N, C-alpha and C positions, 0 to 999 in steps of 0.2 A: 188496510193499507193506508188509509187517509188519517187514521188516528182518531176517528169518531165512530160511534155506533150507527147502525142503520137508521134508527128513528131520528137521531140528531141530523144526519145527512139529509133525510127527507124534509125535515122541518126547515133547515137552513136553505135548502134548494128552493122550497116553496116561497120562503120569505124573500129570497133574492130575485127569483125569476117570475114570481107571482103565478106559478103553475106547478103542478106536480111533475115528477120525473117522467111518469108515463105520458102525461099530456105533452111534455116537451119532445119526447122521443117520437110520439105519434105525429106531432107537427112536422118534425124533420122528415119522417117517412112520407107524409102527404106532399111536402114540397118536392121531394125526390120523385114521387109519382107524377106530379104535375110536369116536372122537367122531362121525364121519360115519355110521357104522353105527347108532349110538344115536339120533342127532338128525335124520337125513334119510331120505328115501325113495329116495335115489340107488341105482342098481344097483351090484352089486359091481364090474362092469366099469367103470362111470363113476368109482367111487372109485379103482380101480387106475390108471386114466388120469390122474385128477386128482393122484394122488400120484407120478406119473412112472414107474410100472412099465411095462415094455415088453410084458408079457403078463399075462393073467389068471392063468395057472398060477404065474408068478413071485410075484404078489401073494398067492395062496393059500398057497404054500410059506412065504413070509416071515411071513404072518399066523399060520399054524399053528405055526411055530417059536416065535414070540413069545408067543402066547396059548394054545397047546395045543388049538386047535379051528379049524375053518374059519370064514370070515366068515359063512356061512349059519348054521352052528351057533351062533355068537356072537349073531347077531341073534335067533334063536329062543329063546335063553336070557334075552333082555332083556324 
């Protein structure tokens, strides 16, 4: 659709944004998770499902890697 092959798209994306497409998407997911934790009463499992994580543990791992704490700890800090 864009007129470039997949590898070229990945290479150009990385050069422009200084991160891979997956890193960029995960960053967006984590920012949305932060927003949902701050502004809703959704459970952590509901947030994980809404953001497309296949498991609660995958969501927790990604959240801890990005923010340095678990979703529960983050909510308690707010």
